[in-house]
MDAnalysis code that builds the backbone (N, CA, C; Angstrom):
import MDAnalysis as mda
import numpy as np

u = mda.Universe.empty(468, n_residues=156, atom_resindex=np.repeat(np.arange(156), 3), trajectory=True)
u.add_TopologyAttr("name", ["N", "CA", "C"] * 156)
u.add_TopologyAttr("resid", np.arange(1, 157))
u.add_TopologyAttr("resname", ["UNK", "UNK", "UNK", "UNK", "UNK", "UNK", "UNK", "UNK", "UNK", "UNK", "UNK", "UNK", "UNK", "UNK", "UNK", "UNK", "UNK", "UNK", "UNK", "UNK", "UNK", "UNK", "UNK", "UNK", "UNK", "UNK", "UNK", "UNK", "UNK", "UNK", "UNK", "UNK", "UNK", "UNK", "UNK", "UNK", "UNK", "UNK", "UNK", "UNK", "UNK", "UNK", "UNK", "UNK", "UNK", "UNK", "UNK", "UNK", "UNK", "UNK", "UNK", "UNK", "UNK", "UNK", "UNK", "UNK", "UNK", "UNK", "UNK", "UNK", "UNK", "UNK", "UNK", "UNK", "UNK", "UNK", "UNK", "UNK", "UNK", "UNK", "UNK", "UNK", "UNK", "UNK", "UNK", "UNK", "UNK", "UNK", "UNK", "UNK", "UNK", "UNK", "UNK", "UNK", "UNK", "UNK", "UNK", "UNK", "UNK", "UNK", "UNK", "UNK", "UNK", "UNK", "UNK", "UNK", "UNK", "UNK", "UNK", "UNK", "UNK", "UNK", "UNK", "UNK", "UNK", "UNK", "UNK", "UNK", "UNK", "UNK", "UNK", "UNK", "UNK", "UNK", "UNK", "UNK", "UNK", "UNK", "UNK", "UNK", "UNK", "UNK", "UNK", "UNK", "UNK", "UNK", "UNK", "UNK", "UNK", "UNK", "UNK", "UNK", "UNK", "UNK", "UNK", "UNK", "UNK", "UNK", "UNK", "UNK", "UNK", "UNK", "UNK", "UNK", "UNK", "UNK", "UNK", "UNK", "UNK", "UNK", "UNK", "UNK", "UNK", "UNK", "UNK", "UNK"])
u.atoms.positions = np.array([
    [79.314, -39.829, 359.805],
    [79.457, -40.978, 361.244],
    [78.472, -42.108, 361.278],
    [79.119, -43.364, 360.866],
    [78.650, -44.437, 361.196],
    [77.909, -44.787, 363.049],
    [76.562, -44.747, 363.177],
    [76.694, -45.442, 365.241],
    [77.527, -46.933, 365.055],
    [77.837, -47.119, 366.262],
    [78.408, -48.260, 366.528],
    [77.465, -49.055, 367.760],
    [77.428, -49.842, 367.492],
    [76.805, -50.691, 369.107],
    [78.129, -51.650, 369.812],
    [78.463, -50.995, 370.866],
    [79.300, -52.303, 371.344],
    [78.894, -52.718, 372.305],
    [79.655, -54.245, 372.857],
    [78.617, -55.115, 373.833],
    [79.707, -54.712, 375.234],
    [79.601, -54.591, 376.590],
    [79.947, -54.257, 377.464],
    [79.800, -55.304, 377.986],
    [80.858, -55.782, 379.173],
    [80.478, -57.249, 379.833],
    [79.562, -56.811, 380.572],
    [79.260, -56.094, 381.814],
    [78.527, -56.535, 382.625],
    [77.504, -55.204, 382.995],
    [77.617, -54.482, 382.101],
    [76.682, -52.976, 381.908],
    [75.880, -53.238, 380.809],
    [75.883, -53.999, 379.645],
    [74.896, -54.189, 378.816],
    [75.336, -53.659, 377.621],
    [74.807, -52.932, 376.526],
    [75.090, -52.203, 375.358],
    [75.606, -50.722, 375.681],
    [76.680, -50.223, 374.766],
    [76.732, -48.946, 375.022],
    [76.750, -48.787, 373.352],
    [75.904, -47.777, 373.354],
    [75.465, -47.164, 371.476],
    [76.482, -45.745, 371.723],
    [77.144, -45.682, 370.483],
    [78.427, -44.623, 370.179],
    [77.394, -43.421, 369.241],
    [76.934, -41.866, 369.607],
    [76.301, -41.438, 368.938],
    [77.377, -40.022, 369.177],
    [78.244, -39.783, 368.000],
    [78.752, -38.219, 367.573],
    [79.981, -38.535, 368.374],
    [80.614, -39.900, 368.512],
    [82.091, -40.160, 368.923],
    [81.687, -40.411, 370.662],
    [80.996, -40.392, 371.204],
    [80.529, -40.536, 372.778],
    [79.748, -41.996, 373.414],
    [80.401, -42.672, 373.746],
    [79.785, -43.768, 374.365],
    [78.901, -43.579, 375.704],
    [77.740, -44.442, 375.255],
    [76.083, -44.011, 376.321],
    [75.722, -44.811, 376.156],
    [75.867, -45.312, 377.892],
    [75.288, -46.879, 377.668],
    [73.649, -46.671, 377.709],
    [73.674, -48.163, 377.213],
    [72.209, -48.688, 376.632],
    [70.788, -48.539, 377.745],
    [71.600, -48.714, 379.109],
    [70.306, -48.781, 380.093],
    [69.479, -47.021, 380.222],
    [70.180, -46.445, 379.844],
    [69.983, -44.912, 379.992],
    [68.978, -44.731, 378.911],
    [67.751, -44.086, 379.346],
    [67.161, -42.896, 378.432],
    [67.730, -41.890, 377.760],
    [66.786, -41.774, 377.301],
    [67.119, -40.571, 375.499],
    [67.569, -39.576, 376.237],
    [66.524, -38.946, 376.923],
    [66.581, -37.856, 377.539],
    [67.899, -37.772, 378.635],
    [67.787, -38.445, 379.326],
    [69.333, -38.545, 380.118],
    [70.563, -38.390, 379.300],
    [70.768, -39.846, 378.289],
    [71.302, -40.458, 377.788],
    [72.717, -39.349, 376.812],
    [72.083, -38.417, 376.378],
    [71.860, -37.531, 375.176],
    [72.655, -36.625, 375.763],
    [72.497, -35.944, 377.063],
    [73.432, -35.232, 377.941],
    [74.937, -35.625, 378.410],
    [74.900, -36.800, 377.749],
    [76.637, -36.953, 378.039],
    [77.660, -37.147, 376.923],
    [77.011, -35.925, 376.266],
    [77.988, -35.856, 375.055],
    [77.662, -34.456, 375.224],
    [79.081, -34.010, 375.262],
    [79.900, -32.524, 375.210],
    [79.033, -31.793, 374.390],
    [78.731, -30.755, 375.150],
    [78.179, -29.581, 374.521],
    [76.111, -29.655, 374.401],
    [75.629, -30.671, 374.920],
    [74.054, -31.245, 374.984],
    [73.733, -31.358, 376.315],
    [72.919, -30.207, 376.328],
    [72.749, -29.949, 378.177],
    [70.774, -30.597, 377.848],
    [70.419, -30.416, 379.147],
    [69.120, -31.015, 379.272],
    [68.164, -30.165, 378.461],
    [68.124, -29.242, 378.173],
    [67.398, -28.222, 377.252],
    [67.429, -28.751, 376.149],
    [68.409, -28.759, 375.434],
    [69.234, -29.167, 374.274],
    [68.275, -30.541, 373.791],
    [69.086, -31.331, 374.955],
    [68.167, -32.899, 374.903],
    [66.535, -33.121, 374.296],
    [66.352, -32.123, 375.650],
    [64.926, -32.155, 375.285],
    [64.127, -31.658, 373.785],
    [64.761, -30.344, 373.704],
    [64.241, -29.815, 372.260],
    [64.414, -31.071, 371.062],
    [65.651, -31.866, 371.265],
    [65.895, -32.614, 370.059],
    [65.010, -33.769, 370.245],
    [64.456, -34.267, 370.796],
    [63.670, -35.126, 371.284],
    [62.056, -34.464, 370.653],
    [61.680, -33.817, 371.041],
    [60.905, -32.962, 370.736],
    [60.280, -32.345, 369.358],
    [61.521, -32.092, 368.699],
    [61.907, -31.948, 367.353],
    [61.736, -32.940, 366.388],
    [62.406, -34.132, 366.871],
    [62.147, -35.358, 365.451],
    [61.302, -36.501, 366.293],
    [60.219, -35.852, 367.079],
    [59.066, -36.992, 367.637],
    [59.579, -37.916, 368.338],
    [60.868, -38.145, 369.135],
    [61.199, -39.620, 369.864],
    [60.699, -39.461, 371.268],
    [60.256, -40.779, 371.490],
    [59.872, -40.594, 373.130],
    [61.471, -40.582, 373.949],
    [61.017, -39.496, 374.370],
    [61.811, -39.326, 375.459],
    [62.504, -40.523, 377.056],
    [61.371, -41.279, 377.021],
    [61.369, -42.507, 378.146],
    [62.074, -43.304, 377.499],
    [62.379, -43.749, 376.036],
    [62.863, -44.988, 375.667],
    [64.608, -44.904, 375.680],
    [64.784, -46.520, 375.789],
    [66.110, -46.374, 376.383],
    [66.989, -46.520, 375.127],
    [68.466, -45.841, 375.357],
    [68.978, -45.626, 374.263],
    [69.324, -46.981, 373.231],
    [69.687, -47.762, 374.059],
    [69.679, -49.523, 373.062],
    [68.556, -49.961, 372.608],
    [67.208, -49.310, 372.151],
    [66.219, -49.310, 371.835],
    [65.999, -48.738, 370.445],
    [67.153, -47.725, 370.551],
    [66.744, -46.665, 369.301],
    [67.555, -47.832, 367.779],
    [66.930, -47.957, 366.624],
    [67.220, -47.925, 365.600],
    [68.156, -47.207, 364.922],
    [69.466, -48.144, 364.173],
    [70.761, -47.220, 363.360],
    [69.341, -45.836, 363.020],
    [68.489, -45.561, 362.362],
    [68.317, -44.690, 361.509],
    [67.886, -43.488, 362.139],
    [66.837, -43.730, 363.602],
    [67.084, -42.954, 364.704],
    [68.316, -42.263, 365.432],
    [69.673, -43.046, 365.316],
    [70.647, -42.878, 365.254],
    [71.100, -41.588, 364.676],
    [70.780, -42.113, 363.328],
    [71.715, -41.072, 362.606],
    [70.793, -39.928, 362.019],
    [69.547, -40.108, 362.682],
    [68.786, -38.936, 362.298],
    [68.948, -37.288, 363.854],
    [69.405, -38.837, 364.681],
    [69.781, -37.662, 366.074],
    [70.836, -37.104, 365.546],
    [72.008, -37.450, 365.222],
    [73.231, -37.396, 364.947],
    [73.164, -35.813, 363.530],
    [72.509, -36.179, 363.143],
    [72.112, -35.297, 361.723],
    [71.924, -33.788, 362.270],
    [70.570, -34.135, 363.240],
    [69.721, -33.094, 363.275],
    [71.106, -32.165, 364.852],
    [71.864, -32.954, 365.230],
    [72.547, -31.867, 366.669],
    [73.239, -31.532, 365.525],
    [74.258, -32.125, 364.906],
    [75.282, -31.409, 363.875],
    [74.362, -30.122, 363.496],
    [73.348, -29.885, 362.764],
    [72.957, -28.776, 362.535],
    [71.236, -28.798, 362.589],
    [71.258, -28.002, 363.742],
    [69.856, -28.166, 364.390],
    [69.124, -26.810, 364.186],
    [67.782, -27.688, 363.815],
    [66.559, -26.106, 362.898],
    [65.937, -25.937, 364.772],
    [66.464, -24.924, 365.350],
    [65.602, -24.636, 366.745],
    [66.726, -23.440, 366.638],
    [65.399, -22.406, 367.675],
    [65.712, -21.087, 367.870],
    [67.178, -21.091, 368.627],
    [67.298, -20.006, 368.411],
    [68.445, -19.250, 368.841],
    [69.255, -19.503, 370.062],
    [68.225, -18.962, 370.983],
    [68.302, -19.411, 372.487],
    [68.654, -20.501, 373.377],
    [68.459, -21.264, 372.257],
    [68.659, -22.920, 372.698],
    [70.489, -23.085, 372.169],
    [70.505, -22.856, 371.472],
    [71.959, -22.876, 370.809],
    [72.769, -22.486, 371.799],
    [74.371, -23.056, 371.785],
    [75.104, -22.678, 372.758],
    [76.261, -21.769, 372.158],
    [76.492, -21.635, 370.853],
    [77.418, -20.293, 370.383],
    [76.485, -19.420, 369.228],
    [75.996, -18.178, 370.672],
    [74.927, -17.350, 369.321],
    [75.934, -16.168, 369.201],
    [75.841, -15.939, 367.622],
    [76.199, -14.817, 366.815],
    [77.901, -14.554, 367.430],
    [78.496, -15.687, 366.884],
    [80.046, -15.680, 366.795],
    [80.545, -14.706, 366.163],
    [81.547, -14.560, 367.015],
    [82.655, -13.717, 366.919],
    [83.174, -12.956, 365.065],
    [83.281, -14.220, 364.901],
    [83.432, -14.506, 363.252],
    [82.621, -14.374, 362.435],
    [81.883, -14.978, 362.388],
    [80.789, -14.804, 361.135],
    [79.336, -14.257, 361.376],
    [79.265, -14.035, 362.515],
    [77.780, -13.646, 363.359],
    [76.596, -14.545, 363.336],
    [77.053, -15.877, 363.160],
    [75.758, -16.545, 362.537],
    [76.127, -17.118, 364.074],
    [74.835, -18.296, 364.427],
    [74.574, -18.928, 365.629],
    [74.355, -20.300, 365.017],
    [74.848, -20.844, 365.801],
    [75.816, -22.341, 365.859],
    [75.402, -22.867, 367.313],
    [75.613, -24.314, 366.922],
    [75.634, -25.131, 368.063],
    [76.691, -26.335, 368.206],
    [77.874, -26.172, 369.206],
    [79.786, -26.865, 369.152],
    [79.010, -28.081, 369.804],
    [79.376, -28.689, 369.564],
    [79.864, -30.187, 369.965],
    [81.224, -30.563, 370.741],
    [81.447, -31.585, 371.525],
    [82.506, -32.238, 371.183],
    [83.875, -31.665, 371.461],
    [84.913, -31.715, 370.730],
    [86.199, -31.195, 370.222],
    [85.752, -30.026, 370.312],
    [84.773, -29.783, 368.751],
    [85.269, -28.352, 368.387],
    [84.628, -27.457, 369.368],
    [83.805, -27.834, 370.918],
    [83.274, -26.943, 371.677],
    [84.734, -26.340, 372.548],
    [85.319, -27.534, 372.666],
    [86.828, -27.368, 373.849],
    [87.568, -26.167, 373.096],
    [87.745, -26.420, 371.681],
    [88.376, -25.849, 370.528],
    [88.374, -24.499, 370.833],
    [87.036, -24.193, 370.312],
    [86.248, -22.736, 370.326],
    [86.771, -21.987, 371.863],
    [86.448, -22.711, 373.176],
    [86.609, -22.432, 374.048],
    [88.077, -21.596, 374.079],
    [88.797, -22.597, 374.282],
    [90.349, -22.409, 373.853],
    [90.770, -20.977, 373.219],
    [89.980, -20.692, 371.821],
    [90.730, -19.642, 371.110],
    [89.769, -18.364, 372.147],
    [88.400, -18.463, 372.465],
    [87.936, -17.632, 373.415],
    [88.675, -17.126, 374.523],
    [89.375, -17.973, 375.082],
    [90.195, -17.333, 376.186],
    [91.366, -16.656, 375.511],
    [92.115, -17.730, 374.452],
    [93.177, -16.550, 374.030],
    [93.121, -15.365, 373.490],
    [92.001, -15.056, 372.925],
    [91.452, -13.864, 372.562],
    [91.372, -12.736, 373.655],
    [90.528, -13.212, 374.451],
    [90.560, -12.509, 375.604],
    [91.913, -11.818, 376.071],
    [92.804, -12.944, 376.466],
    [94.697, -12.723, 377.067],
    [95.117, -11.745, 376.276],
    [94.635, -12.208, 374.733],
    [95.609, -10.924, 373.571],
    [95.157, -9.674, 373.368],
    [93.684, -9.380, 373.913],
    [93.325, -8.039, 374.331],
    [93.651, -7.371, 375.430],
    [94.348, -8.113, 376.741],
    [94.129, -8.171, 377.327],
    [93.478, -6.538, 378.289],
    [92.294, -7.617, 378.320],
    [90.818, -7.482, 378.922],
    [91.052, -7.845, 380.409],
    [90.205, -7.107, 380.955],
    [90.056, -7.978, 382.409],
    [90.078, -8.795, 382.452],
    [88.759, -9.719, 381.763],
    [88.663, -11.066, 382.031],
    [89.781, -11.961, 381.411],
    [90.665, -11.444, 380.606],
    [91.620, -12.061, 379.764],
    [93.092, -11.970, 381.103],
    [93.145, -10.562, 381.668],
    [93.830, -10.907, 382.639],
    [93.751, -11.752, 383.679],
    [92.493, -12.072, 384.073],
    [92.389, -13.255, 385.122],
    [91.943, -14.359, 384.941],
    [92.213, -15.077, 383.524],
    [92.720, -15.767, 382.935],
    [94.248, -15.932, 383.074],
    [95.131, -15.195, 382.586],
    [96.411, -15.349, 382.396],
    [96.879, -15.524, 383.835],
    [96.282, -14.650, 385.014],
    [97.196, -15.047, 386.434],
    [96.260, -16.017, 387.045],
    [95.389, -16.579, 386.519],
    [95.021, -18.034, 387.341],
    [93.920, -17.110, 388.358],
    [93.428, -16.490, 388.256],
    [92.227, -16.226, 389.085],
    [90.818, -16.308, 389.027],
    [90.002, -16.081, 389.461],
    [88.251, -16.246, 389.761],
    [87.857, -15.285, 388.407],
    [87.527, -15.341, 387.377],
    [87.030, -14.626, 386.085],
    [85.510, -13.604, 386.469],
    [84.848, -14.636, 387.148],
    [83.286, -13.940, 387.303],
    [82.968, -13.471, 388.433],
    [83.875, -12.904, 389.242],
    [83.379, -11.775, 390.380],
    [83.542, -12.660, 391.972],
    [84.467, -14.187, 391.817],
    [84.278, -14.606, 393.168],
    [85.166, -13.887, 393.679],
    [84.637, -14.588, 395.384],
    [85.729, -14.290, 396.334],
    [86.949, -14.572, 395.875],
    [88.098, -14.292, 396.586],
    [89.360, -14.649, 395.824],
    [89.859, -15.475, 397.479],
    [89.725, -15.019, 398.539],
    [89.871, -15.484, 400.257],
    [90.167, -16.743, 400.163],
    [89.108, -17.683, 399.811],
    [89.447, -19.040, 400.040],
    [89.263, -20.255, 398.705],
    [87.817, -19.905, 398.211],
    [87.346, -21.270, 397.588],
    [88.063, -21.240, 395.887],
    [88.846, -20.016, 395.509],
    [89.019, -20.427, 394.003],
    [90.401, -21.104, 393.919],
    [90.913, -21.455, 395.054],
    [92.232, -22.103, 395.148],
    [91.994, -24.049, 395.015],
    [93.048, -24.125, 393.550],
    [92.805, -25.291, 393.710],
    [94.016, -25.899, 393.222],
    [94.413, -26.795, 394.310],
    [95.927, -27.286, 393.848],
    [96.976, -25.756, 394.384],
    [96.983, -25.164, 395.481],
    [97.816, -23.995, 395.249],
    [97.753, -24.538, 397.045],
    [99.046, -23.952, 397.584],
    [99.416, -23.714, 399.152],
    [97.901, -22.567, 399.954],
    [97.786, -22.984, 401.091],
    [96.574, -22.069, 401.387],
    [97.449, -22.178, 402.811],
    [97.784, -20.523, 403.342],
    [98.047, -19.917, 404.258],
    [99.877, -19.983, 404.355],
    [100.276, -20.308, 405.553],
    [101.215, -19.855, 405.922],
    [102.329, -21.124, 405.218],
    [103.431, -21.427, 404.716],
    [104.024, -22.314, 404.670],
    [105.332, -22.654, 405.299],
    [105.514, -23.841, 405.622],
    [106.978, -23.943, 406.494],
    [108.208, -24.356, 406.059],
    [109.506, -23.745, 406.370],
    [110.492, -23.695, 406.055],
    [110.989, -25.278, 406.222],
    [111.652, -25.555, 405.589],
    [112.142, -26.958, 405.521],
    [113.362, -26.690, 406.430],
    [113.383, -27.483, 407.073],
    [114.736, -27.824, 408.141],
    [115.893, -28.819, 407.659],
    [116.919, -27.486, 407.292],
    [118.188, -28.976, 406.919],
    [119.396, -29.184, 407.689],
    [119.697, -30.252, 408.496],
    [120.880, -30.288, 409.415],
    [121.938, -29.967, 408.670],
    [123.285, -29.384, 409.412],
    [124.307, -30.101, 408.978],
    [125.029, -30.896, 410.104],
    [125.583, -31.953, 409.217],
    [126.740, -32.416, 410.182],
    [128.105, -32.394, 409.981],
])
């Protein structure tokens, strides 16, 4: 992937790293977490491994540095505990997923749980909280709460 630099009207530069637009006024440490699948810890590890200053602005990165970051994030040489996909079920290897790959893998994992009909899979299929939360009030989003009133229709 070629890095792109766009000029936005009032916000300054937008730098495109791994198909994500990052505002140029952000520091590298904070800017990298805009990419789905990269946390503060992983961003810090990338900066330390590549010996890039964490306080440097995204707009000050050269194209070589952007390509170096993209390549490292695609195939990180970091300890397994920093990666977000340890001991993958199909392959058994540890890897780090970002962007649409992460979303797709999460959907496959949920489908696998539903197919196995394990407790977590059943909770996912019912739309209930999966990780042991109380069900009385907080898990409900966009659902009716309490008693619903019957709609009165008048006959003429």
